[in-house]
C-alpha positions as CSV (number, residue, x, y, z in Angstrom):
1,M,17.3,29.5,-22.3
2,R,19.1,27.8,-19.4
3,L,17.7,30.4,-17.0
4,L,14.2,29.8,-18.4
5,T,14.6,26.1,-18.2
6,A,15.8,26.3,-14.6
7,Y,13.0,28.7,-13.7
8,I,10.2,26.5,-15.1
9,S,11.7,23.3,-13.8
10,R,12.0,24.8,-10.3
11,E,8.4,26.0,-10.4
12,I,7.1,22.5,-11.4
13,T,9.2,20.8,-8.9
14,L,8.2,23.0,-6.0
15,S,4.5,22.6,-6.9
16,F,4.9,18.9,-7.2
17,V,6.6,18.6,-3.8
18,A,4.0,20.9,-2.1
19,V,1.1,19.0,-3.6
20,L,2.5,15.6,-2.8
21,G,3.4,16.6,0.7
22,V,-0.2,17.9,1.4
23,L,-1.8,14.8,-0.1
24,L,0.5,12.5,1.8
25,L,-0.2,14.3,5.1
26,V,-3.9,13.8,4.5
27,I,-3.7,10.1,3.7
28,I,-1.1,9.3,6.4
29,G,-2.9,11.4,8.9
30,G,-6.0,9.3,8.6
31,E,-4.0,6.1,8.9
32,V,-2.2,7.4,12.0
33,A,-5.6,8.1,13.7
34,R,-6.8,4.6,12.9
35,L,-3.6,2.9,14.2
36,L,-3.6,5.1,17.4
37,T,-7.1,4.1,18.1
38,E,-6.2,0.4,17.8
39,A,-3.2,1.0,20.1
40,L,-5.4,2.7,22.7
41,E,-7.9,-0.2,22.5
42,G,-5.0,-2.7,23.1
43,R,-5.3,-4.4,19.8
44,L,-1.9,-3.1,18.6
45,S,1.4,-2.5,20.3
46,P,2.1,1.2,20.5
47,D,5.8,0.8,19.4
48,L,4.6,-0.6,16.0
49,V,2.5,2.4,15.0
50,L,5.4,4.3,13.4
51,Q,6.6,1.3,11.5
52,L,3.1,0.6,10.1
53,V,2.6,4.3,9.1
54,L,5.9,4.3,7.2
55,L,4.9,1.1,5.4
56,K,1.7,2.8,4.2
57,I,3.7,5.4,2.2
58,P,4.7,3.2,-0.8
59,V,1.2,2.0,-1.3
60,A,-0.2,5.6,-1.1
61,M,2.4,6.7,-3.6
62,E,0.8,4.6,-6.3
63,I,-2.3,6.9,-6.2
64,L,-0.7,10.2,-5.1
65,L,2.1,10.4,-7.6
66,P,0.0,10.6,-10.8
67,L,-2.4,13.1,-9.1
68,S,0.5,15.2,-7.9
69,V,2.0,15.4,-11.4
70,L,-1.3,16.5,-12.9
71,L,-1.9,19.2,-10.3
72,A,1.7,20.4,-10.3
73,V,1.7,20.9,-14.1
74,M,-1.7,22.7,-14.0
75,L,-0.6,24.9,-11.1
76,T,2.6,25.9,-12.7
77,F,1.5,26.7,-16.2
78,G,-1.9,28.0,-15.0
79,R,-0.1,30.6,-13.1
80,L,2.2,31.4,-16.0
81,Y,-0.8,31.9,-18.3
82,H,-2.7,33.8,-15.6
83,D,0.2,36.3,-15.1
84,R,0.8,36.7,-18.8
85,E,4.2,35.2,-18.6
86,M,3.4,32.7,-21.2
87,E,2.2,35.5,-23.5
88,V,5.5,37.3,-23.1
89,L,7.5,34.1,-23.7
90,S,5.5,33.2,-26.8
91,G,6.0,36.7,-28.1
92,S,9.7,36.2,-27.7
93,G,9.6,33.4,-30.2
94,I,9.6,30.4,-27.8
95,A,7.5,27.6,-29.3
96,P,5.0,25.6,-27.3
97,S,6.9,22.5,-28.0
98,Y,9.7,23.8,-25.8
99,F,7.4,23.9,-22.8
100,M,6.0,20.5,-23.8
101,R,9.5,19.0,-23.6
102,L,10.0,20.4,-20.1
103,V,6.7,18.8,-19.0
104,M,7.6,15.4,-20.5
105,V,11.1,15.4,-19.0
106,F,9.6,16.2,-15.6
107,A,6.9,13.5,-16.1
108,L,9.5,10.9,-17.1
109,M,11.4,11.4,-13.8
110,A,8.1,11.2,-11.9
111,A,7.2,8.1,-13.8
112,L,10.5,6.4,-12.8
113,M,9.7,7.3,-9.2
114,A,6.2,5.9,-9.6
115,G,7.6,2.7,-11.1
116,F,10.0,2.2,-8.2
117,F,7.1,2.4,-5.7
118,S,4.5,0.5,-7.8
119,V,6.7,-2.3,-9.2
120,F,8.9,-2.9,-6.2
121,M,8.1,-1.1,-3.0
122,A,4.3,-1.4,-2.7
123,S,4.3,-5.3,-2.6
124,W,7.4,-5.3,-0.2
125,S,5.6,-2.9,2.2
126,M,2.5,-5.1,2.2
127,Q,4.5,-8.1,3.1
128,Q,6.4,-6.3,5.8
129,E,3.1,-4.9,7.2
130,R,1.7,-8.5,7.3
131,S,4.7,-9.7,9.3
132,I,4.7,-6.8,11.7
133,L,1.0,-7.2,12.5
134,A,1.7,-10.9,13.3
135,E,4.6,-9.9,15.5
136,G,2.4,-7.4,17.3
137,Q,-0.3,-9.9,18.0
138,L,2.4,-12.3,19.3
139,R,3.7,-9.5,21.6
140,T,0.1,-9.0,22.9
141,H,-0.1,-12.7,23.8
142,I,3.3,-12.6,25.5
143,K,2.4,-9.5,27.5
144,S,-0.7,-11.3,28.8
145,L,1.5,-13.9,30.5
146,V,2.9,-13.3,33.9
147,G,5.9,-15.4,35.2
148,G,5.1,-17.5,38.2
149,R,1.3,-17.3,37.8
150,F,-1.2,-19.8,36.4
151,T,-3.1,-18.3,33.4
152,P,-6.4,-19.9,32.3
153,L,-6.6,-20.6,28.6
154,P,-9.6,-19.3,26.7
155,S,-12.9,-21.2,26.7
156,S,-11.7,-23.2,29.8
157,Q,-9.5,-25.4,27.6
158,G,-6.7,-25.6,30.0
159,V,-4.1,-23.8,32.1
160,F,-0.7,-22.3,31.3
161,Y,2.2,-21.7,33.7
162,A,5.8,-20.5,33.2
163,E,8.3,-19.7,35.9
164,T,9.7,-16.8,33.9
165,V,8.6,-15.0,30.7
166,S,10.9,-12.7,28.8
167,A,9.9,-9.9,26.5
168,K,11.2,-12.0,23.5
169,G,8.9,-14.9,24.4
170,E,11.4,-17.1,26.1
171,L,10.0,-19.3,28.9
172,T,11.4,-21.5,31.7
173,E,9.8,-24.3,33.7
174,V,6.7,-24.5,31.5
175,F,3.6,-26.3,32.7
176,I,0.6,-26.7,30.3
177,Q,-2.6,-28.5,31.0
178,L,-4.8,-29.0,27.9
179,K,-8.1,-30.6,27.0
180,T,-7.8,-33.0,24.0
181,P,-10.5,-33.2,21.3
182,E,-11.6,-36.4,23.1
183,K,-12.1,-34.4,26.3
184,Q,-9.1,-36.0,28.0
185,D,-6.6,-34.1,30.1
186,Q,-3.0,-33.8,28.8
187,L,-0.1,-32.4,30.7
188,L,3.0,-30.9,29.1
189,L,6.1,-30.2,31.1
190,A,9.4,-28.7,29.8
191,P,12.3,-26.8,31.4
192,Q,12.5,-24.4,28.4
193,G,10.3,-23.1,25.7
194,Y,9.8,-20.1,23.4
195,F,7.3,-18.6,20.9
196,E,8.0,-18.3,17.2
197,Q,6.2,-17.5,14.0
198,K,6.2,-20.4,11.6
199,Q,4.1,-21.2,8.5
200,G,2.0,-18.1,9.1
201,R,1.0,-19.1,12.7
202,T,2.3,-18.5,16.2
203,Q,3.4,-21.6,17.9
204,L,5.0,-22.5,21.3
205,I,8.2,-24.6,21.0
206,L,8.9,-26.8,24.1
207,L,12.4,-28.3,24.6
208,N,13.5,-31.5,26.4
209,G,10.2,-32.1,28.0
210,Q,7.5,-34.8,28.4
211,V,3.8,-35.3,27.7
212,M,1.6,-37.1,30.2
213,S,-1.9,-38.3,29.3
214,G,-4.5,-40.5,31.0
215,L,-4.2,-38.7,34.3
216,L,-7.9,-38.9,35.1
217,G,-10.4,-41.7,34.5
218,Q,-9.9,-45.3,33.6
219,D,-7.2,-44.7,30.9
220,Q,-3.7,-46.0,31.5
221,L,-1.1,-43.3,32.3
222,M,1.1,-42.6,29.4
223,I,4.4,-40.6,29.5
224,Q,6.2,-39.6,26.3
225,R,9.5,-37.7,26.3
226,F,10.5,-35.3,23.5
227,E,13.5,-33.2,22.5
228,Q,11.3,-30.6,20.8
229,M,7.6,-30.2,20.4
230,S,5.4,-27.6,18.7
231,V,2.2,-26.7,20.6
232,W,-0.7,-24.7,19.3
233,L,-2.4,-23.0,22.3
234,P,-6.2,-22.6,21.9
235,D,-7.3,-19.2,20.5
236,W,-3.7,-18.0,20.7
237,Q,-2.7,-18.7,17.1
238,V,-1.8,-15.6,15.2
239,T,-3.0,-16.9,11.9
240,L,-1.9,-15.0,8.8
241,S,-4.2,-15.2,5.8
242,A,-2.8,-16.4,2.5
243,L,-0.6,-13.7,0.9
244,E,-2.9,-11.6,-1.3
245,V,-2.2,-11.3,-5.0
246,E,-1.5,-7.6,-4.7
247,A,1.2,-8.3,-2.1
248,L,3.1,-10.6,-4.4
249,D,6.3,-9.3,-5.9
250,T,6.4,-8.4,-9.6
251,M,8.5,-11.4,-10.6
252,T,6.0,-13.8,-9.1
253,L,3.1,-12.0,-10.8
254,W,4.9,-12.3,-14.1
255,Q,5.4,-16.1,-13.5
256,R,1.7,-16.4,-12.9
257,R,0.6,-14.0,-15.7
258,N,-1.8,-16.6,-17.1
259,E,-4.0,-16.2,-14.1
260,P,-6.5,-13.3,-14.5
261,R,-5.9,-12.0,-10.9
262,A,-2.2,-11.9,-11.3
263,M,-2.3,-10.3,-14.7
264,A,-4.7,-7.6,-13.5
265,H,-2.4,-6.5,-10.7
266,L,0.7,-6.8,-13.0
267,Q,-0.9,-4.5,-15.5
268,W,-1.9,-2.1,-12.7
269,R,1.7,-1.7,-11.6
270,F,2.8,-0.7,-15.1
271,F,-0.4,1.3,-15.6
272,V,0.6,3.6,-12.7
273,V,3.8,4.4,-14.5
274,G,2.1,5.2,-17.8
275,S,-0.6,7.2,-16.1
276,V,2.0,9.7,-14.9
277,L,3.0,10.5,-18.4
278,V,-0.6,10.7,-19.6
279,L,-1.8,12.9,-16.8
280,A,1.2,15.2,-17.3
281,F,0.1,15.7,-20.9
282,V,-3.5,16.2,-19.9
283,G,-2.5,18.8,-17.3
284,W,-0.5,20.6,-19.9
285,R,-3.5,20.8,-22.2
286,L,-5.9,21.9,-19.5
287,S,-3.6,24.5,-17.9
288,R,-4.1,27.1,-20.5
289,V,-6.3,30.0,-19.3
290,A,-6.9,33.5,-20.5
291,P,-4.9,36.2,-18.8
292,R,-6.4,37.5,-15.6
293,K,-9.1,34.8,-15.7
294,G,-9.8,32.3,-13.0
295,R,-7.6,29.2,-13.3
296,Y,-9.1,27.1,-10.5
297,S,-12.1,26.1,-12.7
298,R,-9.6,24.2,-14.8
299,M,-8.3,22.6,-11.7
300,A,-11.7,21.3,-10.9
301,I,-11.9,19.9,-14.4
302,G,-8.5,18.3,-14.0
303,L,-9.6,16.7,-10.7
304,G,-12.8,15.4,-12.2
305,F,-10.8,14.0,-15.1
306,Y,-8.5,12.2,-12.7
307,L,-11.3,10.7,-10.7
308,V,-13.0,9.3,-13.8
309,F,-9.7,8.1,-15.2
310,T,-8.8,6.3,-12.0
311,Q,-12.2,4.8,-11.3
312,V,-12.5,3.4,-14.9
313,A,-9.0,1.9,-14.6
314,I,-10.0,0.2,-11.3
315,A,-13.2,-1.1,-12.9
316,L,-11.1,-2.5,-15.8
317,R,-8.8,-4.2,-13.3
318,S,-11.8,-5.8,-11.6
319,Q,-13.1,-7.0,-15.0
320,I,-9.7,-8.6,-15.8
321,Q,-9.7,-10.3,-12.4
322,S,-13.1,-11.8,-13.0
323,G,-12.3,-12.8,-16.6
324,G,-14.8,-10.4,-18.1
325,L,-12.2,-8.5,-20.0
326,A,-9.4,-9.8,-22.2
327,M,-6.0,-9.6,-20.7
328,F,-4.7,-7.6,-23.7
329,P,-4.9,-4.7,-24.2
330,G,-6.6,-4.8,-20.8
331,M,-6.0,-1.6,-18.7
332,F,-3.6,-0.1,-21.2
333,I,-6.5,1.1,-23.3
334,M,-7.0,3.8,-20.7
335,L,-3.6,5.2,-21.5
336,I,-4.7,5.9,-25.0
337,F,-8.3,7.1,-24.5
338,P,-7.4,10.3,-22.6
339,L,-5.0,11.4,-25.4
340,L,-7.7,10.8,-28.0
341,L,-10.1,12.8,-25.9
342,V,-8.0,15.8,-25.0
343,L,-6.3,16.3,-28.4
344,P,-9.6,16.7,-30.3
345,I,-11.1,19.0,-27.7
346,G,-8.1,21.3,-27.8
347,H,-8.2,21.3,-31.6
348,W,-11.9,22.0,-31.9
349,W,-11.7,24.7,-29.3
350,W,-8.9,26.4,-31.3
351,L,-11.0,26.3,-34.5
352,V,-14.0,27.8,-32.7
353,K,-12.0,30.7,-31.3
354,R,-10.4,31.3,-34.8
355,R,-13.8,31.4,-36.4
356,L,-15.1,33.8,-33.7
357,V,-12.2,36.1,-34.3
358,K,-12.8,36.2,-38.0
359,E,-16.4,37.1,-37.5
């Protein structure tokens, strides 16, 4: 039995790794093409492409892991049925419950993996991606500056000058001429300055400088000195949108569980874990084929079942977000429905075949 357990476990694992690898390459390949296009167009720094691609993996795992488990189980046991290995094993006195236990043990390990990505890593990767994109936009702005050269600000709103500009955004001998909302000129002078990300926006910090206003017109000249001053340059702000609900960590979602949107995404994260177990069982039920018969028709049924299962779950999540569906049982009803559907189908199919044999 140990050899048989090792054999079947190895077959399921190899199928799972192969399917997951192919699906991941397809998803990540499309993302790489999109990011490279943005890099070529100058909207994204090329050295950030690899980081952003890697951060897409945890989010993709939420969708790919349940599908990979379904296909791995169907491929493994479909081949065993097709090659009559299951017929030999059943004739040797091995009960179907033995194979079912192997499937559930494998599914449980895959569910733990899915839980790690869904509950912890997906939200973390979204937050990191958000920060990296802001950093990339900041780098783009810094690269547009040339030390020792006057740079017009967008929309003719002023002029920027710095004697030196480092790759990290550190400046020396800064000169900025701005137009105030009252259409008055304002001059900012500082020996040092630097860019930084603060409160979701990019700002220029000037040190030990002065502000001069009233240089033109009838207004009296005013000079104000400062030790530190934050400046928002026109059209240079890298403004980050408010953190989306799906990017919040699980603990924060739990604290806001009374809000429909937070509860919907909280249920989704645990739904992904449960869906791995459900789809493993569905794959086991659908994998049985007659010897020497085509097994890929069952694969098509399995894929169709997965698409319907996932789309209905997403629709239920949207309904919870909008308040059109009660928070409980919410999405978890989709974990019970497939079992109620697959079990009767298998039972009635067994009864029909038994009656045909008697006749």
